[in-house]
C-alpha positions in Angstrom: 80.3 67.0 143.1 77.3 67.3 140.9 76.4 64.4 138.7 77.2 66.1 135.4 80.5 66.2 133.5 82.3 68.6 131.2 81.9 66.3 128.1 78.2 66.0 128.6 77.8 69.7 129.1 79.8 70.5 125.9 77.8 67.9 123.9 74.5 69.3 125.3 75.6 72.9 124.4 76.4 71.9 120.9 73.2 70.0 120.4 71.2 72.8 121.9 72.8 75.3 119.5 72.0 73.0 116.6 68.4 72.5 117.8 67.8 76.3 117.9 68.9 76.9 114.3 66.2 77.9 111.8 64.3 74.9 110.7 65.6 72.7 113.4 62.4 72.6 115.3 59.1 71.1 114.3 57.4 74.3 115.5 56.1 75.9 112.4 54.5 79.2 113.4 55.7 82.2 111.3 57.6 84.8 113.2 55.5 87.7 111.9 51.8 87.0 111.4 50.0 89.5 109.2 47.6 90.6 111.9 47.0 90.0 115.6 43.4 88.9 116.1 41.1 90.6 118.5 38.6 88.9 120.9 36.7 91.6 122.7 34.6 90.3 125.6 30.8 90.1 125.2 28.2 91.7 127.5 28.0 88.6 129.6 31.8 88.3 130.1 32.6 86.3 133.2 36.4 87.0 133.4 38.5 85.2 136.0 35.7 85.3 138.6 33.4 82.9 136.7 30.2 85.1 136.5 29.6 88.4 134.9 28.1 90.0 138.0 31.0 88.8 140.2 33.5 90.0 137.6 32.0 93.5 137.6 31.9 93.6 141.4 35.6 92.6 141.7 36.7 95.0 139.1 35.1 97.8 141.2 36.7 96.4 144.4 40.1 95.4 143.2 40.6 97.2 139.9 40.3 95.6 136.6 42.1 92.3 136.1 44.9 92.4 133.6 42.9 90.2 131.3 39.7 92.2 131.6 39.5 92.9 127.9 40.3 89.5 126.7 37.3 87.5 125.4 39.3 84.6 123.8 37.3 81.5 124.3 38.7 78.4 122.5 36.6 75.3 122.1 37.8 72.4 124.3 38.3 68.9 123.0 36.2 67.6 125.9 33.3 69.4 127.6 34.7 69.1 131.2 38.1 70.6 130.4 37.1 74.2 131.2 34.5 76.5 132.7 33.2 74.0 135.2 30.0 74.9 137.1 30.6 77.6 139.7 30.0 76.1 143.2 30.0 77.4 146.8 31.3 75.2 149.6 29.2 74.4 152.6 32.3 74.3 154.6 32.7 77.8 156.2 36.2 79.0 157.0 38.0 81.7 158.8 41.0 83.5 157.3 43.8 84.7 159.6 47.1 86.4 158.8 49.8 84.2 160.4 52.7 86.5 159.5 53.9 89.2 157.1 57.4 88.9 155.7 59.6 89.6 152.7 58.1 88.6 149.3 58.0 84.8 149.5 57.8 81.8 147.2 57.0 78.5 149.0 56.7 76.8 152.3 57.2 73.6 154.2 55.9 72.4 157.5 58.6 71.5 160.1 57.9 68.8 162.7 57.9 71.3 165.6 55.0 73.3 164.0 57.2 76.0 162.4 56.9 77.0 158.8 60.1 77.0 156.6 59.6 79.7 154.0 61.7 80.5 150.9 62.1 84.1 149.8 61.8 85.5 146.3 65.1 87.4 146.7 66.8 84.2 148.0 67.3 82.5 151.3 65.0 80.9 153.9 63.3 81.9 157.1 61.3 80.1 159.7 57.9 81.3 160.9 56.5 80.1 164.3 52.9 79.1 164.9 52.6 82.5 166.6 53.9 84.4 163.6 57.4 85.1 164.7 59.7 85.5 161.7 63.3 84.4 162.1 66.5 86.0 160.9 67.6 84.6 157.5 68.9 81.0 157.8 72.6 80.8 157.4 74.1 78.9 154.5 71.5 79.5 151.8 73.0 80.0 148.3 73.0 83.3 146.4 70.6 83.3 143.5 70.2 85.4 140.3 67.0 86.6 138.8 67.3 84.9 135.5 63.7 83.7 135.4 61.8 86.1 137.7 61.2 83.7 140.6 64.6 82.1 140.6 64.3 79.7 143.5 62.0 77.1 144.7 61.3 74.9 147.7 62.0 74.2 150.3 61.1 70.5 150.0 61.6 68.3 153.0 62.9 64.8 152.5 60.3 62.2 153.3 62.5 61.1 156.2 63.1 64.7 157.5 62.2 63.8 161.1 65.2 61.5 161.1 67.7 63.1 158.8 66.8 66.9 158.8 67.4 66.8 155.0 65.8 69.2 152.6 66.1 70.2 148.9 66.2 73.7 147.3 66.3 74.7 143.7 67.6 77.9 142.3 69.3 79.7 139.4 72.9 80.8 139.9 75.1 83.2 138.1 76.9 82.0 134.8 80.3 80.4 135.4 81.8 83.0 133.1 80.8 86.2 131.3 78.6 85.6 128.3 77.6 82.0 129.3 74.1 81.0 130.3 72.8 80.9 133.9 72.9 77.6 135.6 70.1 75.9 137.5 71.1 74.0 140.6 69.5 71.6 143.0 71.0 71.7 146.5 70.7 69.2 149.2 71.3 70.2 152.8 70.4 69.6 156.4 68.6 72.0 158.6 70.5 72.5 161.9 68.9 71.2 165.1 68.2 74.8 166.2 66.7 75.7 162.7 69.2 78.6 162.2 71.5 77.2 159.5 71.9 74.8 156.6 74.6 72.2 157.1 76.4 69.8 154.8 75.0 71.7 151.8 76.0 70.4 148.4 74.9 70.7 144.8 73.6 67.4 143.6 72.5 68.4 140.1 73.0 71.3 137.8 72.2 72.2 134.2 72.6 75.3 132.0 69.1 76.9 131.5 67.4 74.8 134.1 65.0 77.0 136.0 63.5 75.1 139.0 60.0 76.3 140.0 58.9 73.4 142.2 60.5 70.2 143.5 58.2 67.3 144.6 59.5 64.0 146.1 57.8 61.0 144.6 56.8 57.9 146.5 59.9 56.1 145.4 62.1 58.9 146.8 63.1 60.4 143.5 62.9 64.2 142.9 60.6 65.6 140.3 61.6 69.1 139.2 59.5 71.6 137.3 61.8 73.6 135.1 60.3 76.7 133.5 60.3 78.4 130.1 59.2 82.0 130.1 59.4 82.7 126.4 55.9 82.6 124.8 56.5 80.6 121.6 59.3 78.1 122.1 61.0 76.1 120.7 62.8 75.0 123.9 60.0 72.9 125.5 60.1 70.5 122.6 63.9 70.2 122.5 65.4 67.1 124.0 68.6 69.0 124.7 67.2 71.9 126.7 65.7 71.7 130.2 63.3 74.6 129.8 59.7 73.6 129.8 60.2 70.2 131.2 59.6 68.0 134.2 63.0 66.4 135.2 63.6 63.4 137.5 66.7 62.6 139.5 67.4 60.4 142.5 67.8 62.0 145.9 71.6 61.9 145.5 71.4 63.6 142.2 72.1 60.5 140.1 69.9 59.6 137.1 67.3 56.8 137.7 67.8 53.9 135.4 64.1 53.9 134.4 63.9 57.5 133.2 61.9 57.5 130.0 64.3 59.2 127.5 67.5 57.4 128.3 67.5 55.7 124.9 66.6 58.9 123.0 69.8 60.0 121.3 71.1 63.3 122.6 68.3 63.7 125.2 69.1 65.1 128.6 69.1 62.0 130.8 66.9 63.6 133.5 64.0 64.3 131.2 60.7 62.9 132.5 58.0 64.8 130.6 58.2 67.5 128.0 56.2 70.3 126.3 55.4 72.7 129.1 55.6 76.4 129.5 55.9 77.5 133.1 54.9 75.1 135.8 54.5 77.0 139.2 52.4 74.5 141.1 53.1 70.8 141.6 51.9 68.1 144.1 51.4 64.4 144.4 47.8 63.0 144.4 47.8 61.2 147.7 45.3 58.6 146.4 47.5 57.6 143.4 51.0 59.0 143.9 50.7 60.7 140.5 52.3 64.1 139.9 49.8 66.9 139.0 50.9 70.4 138.0 49.5 73.9 137.4 51.0 75.4 134.2 51.1 79.0 133.1 50.6 79.5 129.4 51.4 83.0 128.0 47.9 84.5 127.6 45.1 82.3 128.6 45.0 78.5 128.4 46.5 77.9 131.8 46.5 74.2 132.5 46.0 71.6 135.2 47.9 68.5 134.1 48.3 64.9 135.3 51.9 63.9 134.5 52.8 60.7 132.8 56.4 59.5 132.3 57.6 60.1 128.7 54.6 62.1 127.7 54.5 65.3 125.6 52.2 68.1 126.8 52.4 70.0 123.6 53.6 73.6 124.2 54.2 75.4 121.9 52.9 73.0 119.2 49.4 73.1 120.8 47.9 75.5 123.3 44.6 76.9 124.4 46.3 80.2 124.9 48.1 82.8 122.8 51.4 84.7 122.8 51.6 87.6 125.3 51.0 90.1 122.5 47.8 88.3 121.4 49.2 86.4 118.4 47.9 82.9 117.9 50.3 80.1 118.9 50.9 77.8 115.9 47.7 79.1 114.3 45.6 78.4 117.3 46.1 74.7 117.2 45.0 73.0 120.4 45.1 69.3 119.7 47.5 66.9 118.1 47.9 63.1 118.1 50.6 62.0 120.5 50.3 65.1 122.7 48.4 65.2 126.0 45.4 67.3 126.6 45.1 69.2 129.9 42.7 67.8 132.5 41.4 71.4 132.8 42.3 74.8 131.5 41.4 78.5 132.2 40.6 81.3 129.8 41.3 84.1 130.6 44.5 83.3 132.5 44.6 82.9 136.3 48.4 82.3 136.3 48.4 79.1 138.4 50.9 79.1 141.3 50.9 76.7 144.2 48.9 73.5 144.0 47.8 71.0 146.6 45.4 68.0 147.0 43.3 68.3 150.2 43.7 65.1 152.3 43.1 66.5 155.8 40.3 66.1 158.4 39.5 69.7 159.2 37.3 70.1 156.0 35.8 66.7 155.3 33.7 68.2 152.4 37.0 69.1 150.6 38.5 65.6 150.8 40.2 64.9 147.4 39.7 68.4 146.0 42.5 70.3 144.3 43.5 73.8 145.4 45.3 76.0 142.9 46.7 79.5 143.6 46.2 82.3 141.1 48.6 85.2 140.5 47.0 87.3 137.8 43.7 85.8 138.9 44.2 87.0 142.5 42.5 84.0 144.0 42.7 80.5 145.3 40.7 78.0 143.2 39.0 75.0 144.8 38.4 72.3 142.1 35.9 69.6 143.1 37.1 66.4 141.6 35.4 63.2 140.6 37.3 60.2 139.0 40.1 62.5 137.9 37.9 65.1 136.3 36.9 68.6 137.4 33.1 68.8 138.2 33.0 72.1 140.0 35.0 75.3 140.6 34.9 77.6 143.6 36.8 81.0 143.7 38.2 81.8 147.2 39.8 84.9 148.7 39.1 87.1 145.7 37.9 89.9 148.0 41.4 90.3 149.4 42.6 91.5 145.9 45.9 89.8 146.3 48.0 87.6 144.0 48.6 84.1 145.3 52.1 82.4 145.1 51.7 79.2 147.0 48.9 77.1 148.6 49.5 74.1 150.7 47.7 71.9 153.3 49.1 72.0 156.8 49.5 69.1 159.2 46.6 70.6 161.1 44.3 70.3 158.1 44.1 74.0 157.5 45.0 75.5 154.1 48.0 77.8 154.1 48.5 80.5 151.4 51.4 82.8 150.5 50.4 86.0 148.8 52.6 87.2 145.9 53.1 90.7 147.3 55.8 92.8 148.8 55.6 92.0 151.6 53.9 88.6 151.5 51.2 87.5 153.9 51.0 83.9 155.1 47.2 83.1 155.5 45.6 80.3 157.3 42.2 79.0 156.3 40.6 77.1 159.2 37.1 75.8 159.8 34.6 78.3 161.2 33.7 77.8 164.7 30.0 76.9 165.2 
């Protein structure tokens, strides 16, 4: 049985309803601003590609980016938070299409060399090293499209080689008509032949939870990025609503005793960090064990964040982006005491998706770099890092003109990419042969 109970769900529902009443939130933006400001791009507009010339070339090759007419350029608090110098890697690479399959969300690497891939419409498949796509794996749950991409994972347990255990997050249909959708975290075992999920059970569930990514921390707990798709809140600041949060549970679904909000009256016990919009990329820094995430803001201001337990990352009180219709968020406020600043942000939006730290041997020059996929930006971004700060940014795969949904380092040191297309391609970036 899931580690929730009827009394807690009822109390949470009442608290959530009260928190959404007018005046219940600290968020103070007026509902109908007098005018929507316009920020037309200048003659040297660099767009999502980083330089004016490259932006013009890609517009001609791929069609104009959806943010092609957006010149909003907010001033960062710190100089290294945005628009890092454009760099070009000395590490050459080849790009090959491993497989093409139904529109996909994420992947994991099995010990036998196969890829385990989750599908946008639900379910899992394996893909062999030679690109052979399996039939759907039996036992995967049904999902509903409450949040666009309504499932995540698969995430393999750190002892998968021994226990065959994996985790999978998704949104399920409401328990009754008129009730909210329910987010669920499933724990299961992949059968020895890789064709079915066994001993599947729901270990955690919450109304309105929308799992985007699950990362297993070094201590074995599960860190869950739960999305908010509304562009102004107030849910990410509510302690009774899981939208726009990072949640933390134990691998059996119980609540860790050191979760940071356990003493906050009425707070969801699994809360770990608050104040996000839509996290679609998450990974541990292999050097420190810290969780880093890529966050989609509504219109520009996409963020790279280092996650701290109990911290507030501001949305929608502060943001370097705007609402989807161009309105300012909270008057354009981007800083506030007690709220975290992003390590880095992008304007215009690239729509971050998958995220990984490079720790392999195939590309020594990339050691410690962060790779972030871009959906609206149609790219993979390589961020050169130094002491936790971005010192350079390289745009990769833009000539393919495809959205990116996930990016991950493989056990062979290659970079694997899932395109956000119908169908999706799985790409493999490997060192050029000299």
